[in-house]
C-alpha positions as CSV (number, residue, x, y, z in Angstrom):
1,X,-15.6,-22.2,4.5
2,X,-14.6,-25.1,6.8
3,X,-12.0,-24.6,9.5
4,X,-9.1,-26.9,8.5
5,X,-6.7,-25.5,11.3
6,X,-5.3,-27.8,13.9
7,X,-2.7,-27.6,16.5
8,X,0.6,-29.6,17.2
9,X,1.4,-28.8,20.8
10,X,2.2,-25.0,20.6
11,X,2.5,-25.0,16.9
12,X,-0.9,-23.9,15.1
13,X,-1.2,-24.9,11.3
14,X,-3.8,-23.5,8.9
15,X,-4.6,-26.9,7.7
16,X,-3.4,-30.7,8.6
17,X,-1.2,-31.3,5.8
18,X,2.5,-31.4,5.7
19,X,4.9,-32.9,3.4
20,X,7.2,-36.0,4.6
21,X,10.9,-35.2,4.8
22,X,12.9,-36.6,2.0
23,X,10.1,-36.7,-0.5
24,X,9.7,-32.8,-0.8
25,X,13.4,-31.9,-1.0
26,X,13.9,-28.4,0.6
27,X,10.5,-27.1,-0.9
28,X,12.0,-25.0,-3.7
29,X,12.1,-27.7,-5.9
30,X,8.2,-27.7,-5.9
31,X,7.8,-24.0,-5.9
32,X,6.8,-24.0,-9.4
33,X,3.8,-26.2,-9.2
34,X,1.7,-24.4,-6.7
35,X,1.8,-21.9,-3.8
36,X,3.5,-23.7,-1.2
37,X,1.8,-21.5,1.4
38,X,-1.4,-23.5,0.9
39,X,0.0,-26.4,2.8
40,X,-0.2,-26.6,6.5
41,X,3.7,-26.9,6.4
42,X,6.6,-28.5,4.8
43,X,9.0,-30.8,6.6
44,X,12.6,-30.4,5.2
45,X,14.7,-33.1,3.9
46,X,16.8,-34.4,6.7
47,X,19.7,-32.1,8.1
48,X,22.8,-33.8,9.7
49,X,25.7,-32.0,11.6
50,X,28.2,-33.1,9.0
51,X,27.9,-33.7,4.9
52,X,26.5,-37.2,4.1
53,X,27.1,-38.8,0.6
54,X,24.3,-41.1,1.1
55,X,24.3,-44.9,0.1
56,X,25.6,-46.4,-3.0
57,X,23.4,-46.9,-6.1
58,X,20.9,-48.6,-7.1
59,X,19.3,-47.1,-3.9
60,X,15.5,-47.0,-5.0
61,X,13.2,-49.9,-6.7
62,X,9.4,-49.7,-7.3
63,X,7.6,-52.4,-5.5
64,X,3.8,-53.4,-5.8
65,X,1.9,-50.5,-4.5
66,X,4.8,-48.7,-3.2
67,X,8.7,-48.5,-3.4
68,X,12.0,-49.2,-1.4
69,X,14.6,-46.4,-1.0
70,X,17.8,-46.9,0.7
71,X,19.0,-43.2,-0.2
72,X,20.8,-42.8,3.2
73,X,20.3,-39.1,3.8
74,X,22.4,-37.5,1.7
75,X,22.8,-33.8,2.6
76,X,25.5,-31.0,2.5
77,X,25.4,-30.7,6.5
78,X,23.8,-28.0,8.7
79,X,26.3,-25.3,7.7
80,X,25.3,-25.3,4.1
81,X,21.6,-25.9,4.8
82,X,21.8,-22.5,6.7
83,X,23.6,-20.8,3.8
84,X,22.1,-22.2,0.8
85,X,18.4,-23.7,1.7
86,X,17.2,-21.5,4.6
87,X,17.1,-18.2,2.4
88,X,14.4,-19.7,0.3
89,X,12.5,-21.5,3.5
90,X,12.5,-18.4,5.7
91,X,10.3,-16.6,3.0
92,X,7.5,-19.1,3.2
93,X,4.5,-18.2,5.2
94,X,3.6,-21.7,5.9
95,X,5.1,-23.8,9.0
96,X,8.9,-24.9,8.3
97,X,9.7,-27.9,10.1
98,X,13.4,-29.2,9.9
99,X,14.0,-32.7,10.1
100,X,17.5,-33.5,12.0
101,X,19.2,-36.7,12.3
102,X,22.6,-37.8,13.7
103,X,25.0,-40.6,14.2
104,X,25.1,-40.0,17.9
105,X,23.1,-38.1,20.6
106,X,25.6,-35.4,20.5
107,X,25.2,-34.9,16.8
108,X,21.4,-34.0,17.2
109,X,22.3,-31.7,20.0
110,X,25.1,-29.9,18.1
111,X,23.0,-29.7,14.7
112,X,19.9,-28.2,16.7
113,X,22.3,-25.7,18.5
114,X,23.3,-24.3,15.1
115,X,19.9,-24.2,13.8
116,X,18.8,-22.0,16.8
117,X,20.4,-19.1,15.2
118,X,17.7,-19.1,12.5
119,X,14.6,-17.0,12.8
120,X,11.3,-18.7,11.6
121,X,11.6,-22.4,12.3
122,X,8.2,-23.6,13.6
123,X,9.6,-26.9,14.8
124,X,12.2,-29.6,14.6
125,X,11.4,-33.2,13.5
126,X,14.0,-35.5,15.3
127,X,14.6,-38.4,12.7
128,X,15.1,-41.5,15.1
129,X,13.9,-43.9,12.6
130,X,15.5,-44.1,9.2
131,X,16.1,-47.8,8.3
132,X,18.5,-47.3,5.5
133,X,21.7,-45.9,7.3
134,X,24.2,-47.7,8.9
135,X,25.2,-45.5,11.7
136,X,22.4,-44.3,13.7
137,X,19.5,-45.3,11.8
138,X,16.7,-47.3,13.7
139,X,18.8,-47.2,16.9
140,X,17.4,-44.1,18.3
141,X,13.7,-45.4,18.0
142,X,14.1,-49.0,18.6
143,X,15.2,-48.4,22.3
144,X,13.0,-46.6,24.7
145,X,15.9,-45.5,26.9
146,X,17.9,-44.1,23.8
147,X,14.9,-42.1,22.6
148,X,14.2,-40.6,26.0
149,X,17.8,-39.6,26.3
150,X,18.2,-37.9,23.0
151,X,14.7,-36.0,23.2
152,X,15.7,-34.9,26.7
153,X,19.0,-33.6,25.5
154,X,17.8,-31.8,22.5
155,X,14.8,-30.2,24.6
156,X,17.5,-28.9,26.9
157,X,18.9,-26.7,24.0
158,X,15.9,-25.5,22.3
159,X,12.2,-24.1,23.4
160,X,10.8,-24.6,19.8
161,X,8.5,-27.6,19.4
162,X,10.0,-31.1,19.0
163,X,8.5,-33.8,16.8
164,X,10.1,-37.3,17.3
165,X,9.6,-39.6,14.3
166,X,9.3,-43.3,15.3
167,X,9.7,-46.6,13.3
168,X,7.1,-49.3,13.1
169,X,9.9,-51.9,13.2
170,X,9.7,-52.5,16.8
171,X,7.8,-54.4,19.3
172,X,6.0,-51.8,20.8
173,X,5.8,-48.3,19.1
174,X,3.7,-46.9,22.0
175,X,6.5,-47.5,24.6
176,X,8.8,-45.6,22.3
177,X,6.2,-42.7,22.0
178,X,5.8,-42.6,26.0
179,X,9.4,-42.4,26.4
180,X,9.6,-39.5,23.9
181,X,6.6,-37.8,25.6
182,X,8.1,-38.1,28.9
183,X,11.4,-36.5,27.8
184,X,9.7,-33.4,26.4
185,X,8.3,-34.1,22.9
186,X,5.6,-31.9,21.9
187,X,4.5,-34.7,19.3
188,X,5.4,-37.6,17.3
189,X,5.1,-38.4,13.8
190,X,4.7,-42.1,12.7
191,X,5.3,-44.0,10.7
192,X,8.6,-44.1,9.1
193,X,9.1,-46.8,6.6
194,X,8.9,-50.5,6.9
195,X,12.2,-52.7,6.4
196,X,11.7,-54.1,2.7
197,X,13.7,-56.1,0.0
198,X,13.2,-57.0,-3.4
199,X,15.2,-59.3,-5.5
200,X,15.9,-59.5,-9.4
201,X,15.1,-63.0,-10.3
202,X,17.4,-62.6,-13.4
203,X,20.6,-61.5,-11.9
204,X,19.6,-63.1,-8.5
205,X,20.9,-59.8,-6.8
206,X,18.8,-57.5,-4.4
207,X,17.7,-54.5,-6.6
208,X,19.2,-52.0,-4.1
209,X,22.8,-52.2,-3.2
210,X,22.3,-51.8,0.6
211,X,20.1,-55.3,0.3
212,X,17.1,-53.9,2.4
213,X,15.7,-50.6,2.5
214,X,12.5,-48.7,3.6
215,X,9.2,-49.6,2.2
216,X,6.8,-46.8,1.6
217,X,3.7,-46.2,-0.2
218,X,-0.1,-47.3,-0.3
219,X,1.2,-50.8,0.6
220,X,2.1,-49.7,4.1
221,X,-1.0,-47.5,4.8
222,X,-2.9,-50.1,7.0
223,X,0.0,-50.7,9.1
224,X,0.5,-47.1,9.5
225,X,-2.9,-46.3,10.5
226,X,-2.9,-49.2,13.1
227,X,0.1,-47.8,14.6
228,X,-1.1,-44.2,14.6
229,X,-4.2,-45.5,16.5
230,X,-2.2,-47.3,18.9
231,X,-0.1,-44.1,19.7
232,X,-3.2,-42.1,19.9
233,X,-4.6,-44.2,22.6
234,X,-1.2,-44.3,24.5
235,X,-0.2,-40.8,24.6
236,X,-1.6,-37.4,25.7
237,X,0.8,-35.5,22.8
238,X,-0.5,-35.1,19.2
239,X,0.5,-37.8,16.8
240,X,1.1,-36.9,13.3
241,X,0.3,-39.8,10.7
242,X,2.4,-40.9,7.6
243,X,2.4,-43.8,5.6
244,X,0.8,-44.4,2.1
245,X,-1.4,-41.3,2.1
246,X,-2.2,-40.3,-1.5
247,X,-5.6,-38.8,-1.5
248,X,-7.9,-36.9,1.3
249,X,-10.0,-39.8,1.9
250,X,-6.8,-41.4,3.1
251,X,-6.1,-38.6,5.1
252,X,-9.3,-38.7,6.5
253,X,-8.8,-42.1,7.8
254,X,-5.6,-41.0,10.0
255,X,-7.7,-38.2,11.3
256,X,-10.6,-40.4,12.3
257,X,-8.2,-42.7,14.1
258,X,-6.9,-39.4,16.1
259,X,-4.1,-37.9,14.1
260,X,-3.9,-34.2,14.5
261,X,-1.9,-33.8,11.2
262,X,-0.7,-36.0,8.2
263,X,2.4,-36.0,6.1
264,X,2.2,-36.9,2.4
265,X,5.5,-38.7,1.1
266,X,5.5,-41.3,-1.8
267,X,2.7,-39.5,-3.2
268,X,4.9,-36.4,-4.0
269,X,7.1,-38.6,-6.5
270,X,4.1,-39.8,-8.3
271,X,2.3,-36.3,-8.4
272,X,4.0,-33.3,-7.4
273,X,0.6,-31.4,-6.6
274,X,-0.5,-34.4,-4.5
275,X,-0.3,-32.5,-1.1
276,X,-2.4,-29.6,-2.6
277,X,-5.0,-31.7,-3.8
278,X,-5.1,-33.4,-0.3
279,X,-5.8,-30.0,1.2
280,X,-8.6,-29.1,-1.5
281,X,-10.0,-32.7,-0.9
282,X,-10.4,-32.1,2.8
283,X,-12.0,-28.8,2.5
284,X,-14.4,-30.5,-0.2
285,X,-15.5,-33.3,2.0
286,X,-16.0,-31.1,5.0
287,X,-18.2,-28.8,2.9
288,X,-20.1,-31.8,1.3
289,X,-20.7,-33.3,4.9
290,X,-21.7,-29.9,6.4
291,X,-18.6,-30.1,9.0
292,X,-17.7,-26.7,10.2
293,X,-14.3,-27.6,11.8
294,X,-12.3,-30.4,10.5
295,X,-10.8,-31.4,13.9
296,X,-14.4,-32.4,14.9
297,X,-13.2,-35.5,13.2
298,X,-10.3,-36.1,15.0
299,X,-10.5,-39.4,16.9
300,X,-14.2,-39.9,15.8
301,X,-13.7,-43.6,14.6
302,X,-16.6,-45.7,16.0
303,X,-15.2,-49.1,17.5
304,X,-17.2,-51.5,19.6
C-alpha cells in the first residue's frame, strides 16, 4: 500500500487531507458519516477569546461554481470550546488543529494561552485572513509587519506548531508568507476566500447582508493553485493548499505544485464524505501509477 504520510514541520500526518476551518464544525457533526481518524487531520471551526454572534442574515448564497459566505466567525468563545467541544475532539486519533482568530494581537495570544492547558492539540492555525468580519478580518494578513508581529507574539507562548492562514486579497501573498516564516511559523495555509459579491436583480439588493463576503468553491481553485505555487517558491516552510478542492485529482494538482497537505472546505457542504473520498482517491491514483510514496509527487510539476 502506498505511503500517504506527510510532514507539516514537526507534525506528521498519516495522509495530507485535512478539513478546512468553518466547513466541518468541530468534527463531531460529521462523526456519523465515517471514521474521522481516516483523515490526515481536522481543523476546527474558528475559536475566539470571547463569544461571537456572527453576522446578520442573510449570510450565505450560492454562486456559479461556488458560494459566498459572510458568517462572521460565530462561536461560543475559548472557554466554552474547552468545556463543550474539546471532550469529543480529544478522543480522535487523527491530528486536531485548532483554528484561532482575534480582534487584536493580544486576543490571539490570550486565546492560545488558554488552549495551552489542553493535552492533544496537534497545532494551531492562526486565522489572519477572514474577509467577512469587521474587526480583525483581513488586517492581520494584508500587512506583513502586523502578520509578523502577531506570529512572533503567539510563538512566544507556545511550542506547538503554528500555521498561519493567508488571504489572496493582497498584492503579494509571498511577502506576507515570508513575514510569518521569519517570525516562527511552521507552515502557512492558503488560500482563504476571495472577496466576492452577488446582487438580486429583482430586489436590487445584495444577496448577503454584509454586501460582500468570502467566495469559495471550484471557481477559486485556479487562483488558489497559483498562490500556493508562488508561496512554495518563496518559502522554506510547508504550504497547505486550500481552495475549491473537490476531488483527489484537484488535491493532486496542489501537491504537484508543491503543497505538503490540502484542506477540503466547500465540498463538505455538498458531500459530507468528500474529504474521505479524496483520501481514497489519492491512494487509488498512487496504486494505479505504481507510486510508493505520495510525497514523491510534491513539487513535481514540470515547467519550462
